[in-house]
N, C-alpha and C positions, 0 to 999 in steps of 0.2 A: 926396587920392587920388593915390598915387604911380604914375607910368606910365613905361614904358621904351619908347623910340622909336628904332629904327635901321633903315636901309634900305641896300640895295646899289645904288649908282649905276649908270647905264647904261654909263659908260666902264669901270668896274671889271668889269662883267659881260662886256663885249665883250673886254676883255683876257684874262680867264680863259677865256672860251669859245675864243678864238683859240689859246690855249695847250693846249687839249684838257683843261682841268682840270675844267670843269663843263658841265652840260647844263641849260638852262632851258626850260620849256614842253615842246613836243613831245608825246610820249605820256604824259608824267609828270603835268603839270599845265597848266592854262591860266592865264596870269599876267595879272591885271587890276590897273590902277592905275599910279602913277608914283612915282619916288623921286629923291632928290637925288644928283647925281654925287659930292658931297663926303662922303657918309655911308659908314660902314664896312660891312664884310661880316659877315653872320650866316648860318651854314649851318643850314638847317632840315630836319627830317625830314618827308618828304612822305607823307601818309597814304593816298592813293588815286589810281589812274590817272585817275579822273573828276573830281577836285576842281578847283574854280575858286577861286584865291586872291584874296581881296578885301583890298586894302591900305587904309591910313588915309584915302585920298580917297573910299573906299566905292564907287567905280565897280565894276560897272554899276548899283549902287543909287543912287537919287536921293531927295531929300526928298519926303515924301508928306504934308505938313501938320504937321510938327513945330512946336510952338508954346510960347510963353512960356518957362518954365524947362526944358522937355524937352530932353534931350541924348542923342546917340548918338556914340560914338567907339570905335575899336579900342584895346584895352588888354590888358595881361597881368596885371592886378590879381588876377584869380581863375584865371589860367591858362587851360586849355582842356579840353574833355572828351577821353576816350580817342580817339586818332586825329585829334585836332583841332589838332595843332601846339602853339604856345606862347601864343596869344592868342585873343580873342573880341570880339564887339561888345558894348560896355558901354552899358547903357541907364539913364537916370535921369529920374524925374519927381517933383521935390520937392513941387510944389503940386498941389492938387486939379484944376486946369484944364490942367495941363501934359500934353504929349503928345510922344512920340518915335516917328516912323514913317518907314520907308524902303521904297521899292518898286523892283523890278527887272523888266525885260521878260522874257517867256518865249519860248522857241524854238517853231518850228512843231510840233515833236514834243510840246510840253507844252501845247498849246491844248486838247487833249481832257481834259475833267474826269475821265473814266474812267481816264486814265493816272496820275492823282494818287492813286488809291485804294491801290495797292500800294507807292507810292514816297514820298509826302509825309511828311516827318519833320523834327525839329529838336531841338537840345539847349538846355536853359535852366538857368540858375543864379540863385538868389535870395539876395541878401545880407541885405536887411532891408526893412521897411516894407510898406505895403499890407495887403490882406486876407490872412489866413493861407494861403488857397489860391490867391492871385492870382499869376500868372506872365505873362511876355510872351506874346503870341499870334502865331500864323501866320495870314496872310490871303491870299486869292486875289481879285483883281479879275476880275469876269466880265461877259460880255454874254449874258443868257439868250436873246436873240433871234438869236444867231449872225450870219449875213450880213444879216438884215433890219435895217431902220433902227431906231435907238433901242435902249434896253435897257442897264441897268447895275445892278450890285449888288456888294457885298463879302461874301464868305463868310469866316467867322471861326472858327478853332479855338482854344479855350482849355482848358487843363487843368482849370480850375475846373468845366467842364461835362462832364468826362470822368473824374471822380474814381474811378469803378469800376475803371479800368485805369491811370490816371496817378498817379505820385507827385508830391506837392506839398511835399516835404521841402526846407526851406531849407538853405543851406550845403553843397550838393552838386550835381553835375551830374545832371540828369534828362533821359532821352531819351524823346521823344514820337513814337509812330507815328501821326501826325496823320491820314494818309490812311484809317486804319481806324477813326477815331473819329467823333464827332458835331460838326457844323458849324452855325453860325447864319448868317442872311442879314440884311443891313441893309435890304433891301427885299423886298416880297412877290414871290413867284415862283409863278405859277399851278400848282396841282397838288402843291405841296410846302410852301410857306410862305405862310400867310395873313397878312393885314394885321396881325392881332392877335398874330402870332408873330414879328414883326420883332425883330431884335437880341436873340435868345435868349429872348424872352418866351413864356410859355404853351406850353411844350414845343416851342419853335422850334429846338432843337438836334437835328439829324437827320444820318444818315450820307450821305456823298457819293453813294452808290448811289441814294438817293431823289431827289436833284437830277438825276442822269443820266436816271433813268426819266421824271421829270416834264418835263424840259426837254432833250430829245435834241439840240437845236441849240445849246445853251449852249457858249460858248468861254471859255477862260481867257486873260486878257490881261496879268496881272502877278502876281508873288509879293511879299508885304509882310511885313516884320518890324515888329510894332506893340506899343507899350506906351501904351495909351490913357489918357484923362483918367479921373478918379475913383479914381486910385491914388496918393494923396499919400504921398511918402516911399519909394516903391518903387524899390529899387536892384537891378539884375539884369544878366544877360549872356546872350547868345545865340550859338550857333555851330553849324556843320555843318548848315546848312539844305539839305535834300535835295529836289530836284525830280525829274521823270521822267528828266532827262538829265544832271544834274550835282549836286554838293554844294558849297555856298558855305562856304569856310573862311576866317575872318577872321584876318589875320596882320599884324604890324607890319612885316615885311620881305618882300622878294621871295624866292621859293623858289630855293634853289641845291642841286643834287644833285652830289656828288662822284663822278666816274666813274673807276674803277680803270684803270690802263694796260692796253692790249691787247698780249698777247704775239704778236709777228709772226714769231718764230723758226720756220724750216722745217727739217725733217730731209731731207738729200739722199737720193735713192733708192740702194739697195744692189744691186749687180750680183751675181747668183749665179754662182759659178765653175762651169766645165764639168768633167765627169768624165774627159775624155780629152784627146786632142791637138787637137781641133777648135777650141779657143778661140783660139789664136794663129794657126793656119794657115788656118782656114776663114773668116775674116772676122768673123762673128757668133759669140759664145761657144757652143760645142756640147759634146756629150758624147763625140765620137769624132773621126774623121779628116775629116769633111766640113765644108763651109762653112755656107751658110745652110740647106740642106735635107737634110743628111746624116741618114740614119735612125738609125744607132746613136748619132750624137753631134752632129748639127747642131741648130741652134735651131729651124728649121722642119722639119716632117716630110718625109721622102723615103724612097726605097727603098734607097739605098746610102749611101756615105760621102762622096759628092761634094758640090759646092756646091749648085747648083740641081739638080733631080731627077736622081739617078744610079741605076744598076742594081746594080752590085756594086763596093764599095770605091772608088767614084768614077771607075773607068776609063772608064765610059760616060757620065759626067755631062756636062751641057751646059757647065757652067763648072767648071773646076778638076778636080783628081784627088785622090789620096791625100794629104790633109794640106795641099793648097794650093788656095786658092779662086781662081777666075779673075775675081773681082769687080773 
């Protein structure tokens, strides 16, 4: 399996940022993970203001029970879905007991299960192997008891249990609106999942709204990308995992956005010429004989042609007279 790996090192980032050539992070993306200072630069198209870029070290995701020959790594082997940059999380479970599973914590805004109904989604690609309808799953670790002691379960979304709405076509990227589909629970949850319905048995795939109604204190503690056991030979990829407040985009390199130079040229103000003699003789440009306040021709309104208020032709003005400002 050929893989392409390059990253932008921290020193290179600092140098380009100091020169005003790039912007990293900020309102564009949140950058997660690390890279080597010696590796070259790759400029990526950033797909969304809310994306969190996950680099090959997979942070903030951590191993969640990957075992035997199960493997997960960032790769550009199958590219990425539309809007997903250049790479994805490549999953492999060659043997029947293999498992590849990684979990990330959720923010306070994502602890409410109800918040996942309109938002939870992910994209998946199947290369080969496994059941014809089998794809990687999206999971949520939950505590049905909320603040009370004890309580744990894992809610699982799988396309195979949502075939009425989900594509299970291999060799293409499929987008799954998981929040609007049916989920299973690894443990019984009173009012929604009976003991006999655990792990998708006996009609145990139910919408998240049923879980919310039955367990209003339930809180979400983590989001999991999982390719479980029982899928020998399944080769797949996952990308653009969407939670209530971000979308995880797996990439080989740190995001770099080229910023065009800012035009700082300013146009000097233009002075409008006066219509009469007041411009040169009256101090401020005017239309007549007066200075600042000449009526016919001064800049500031007045009764005559003098500088500061005048009566007639500036003779009675406080400052100046005909054509001469006393300023």
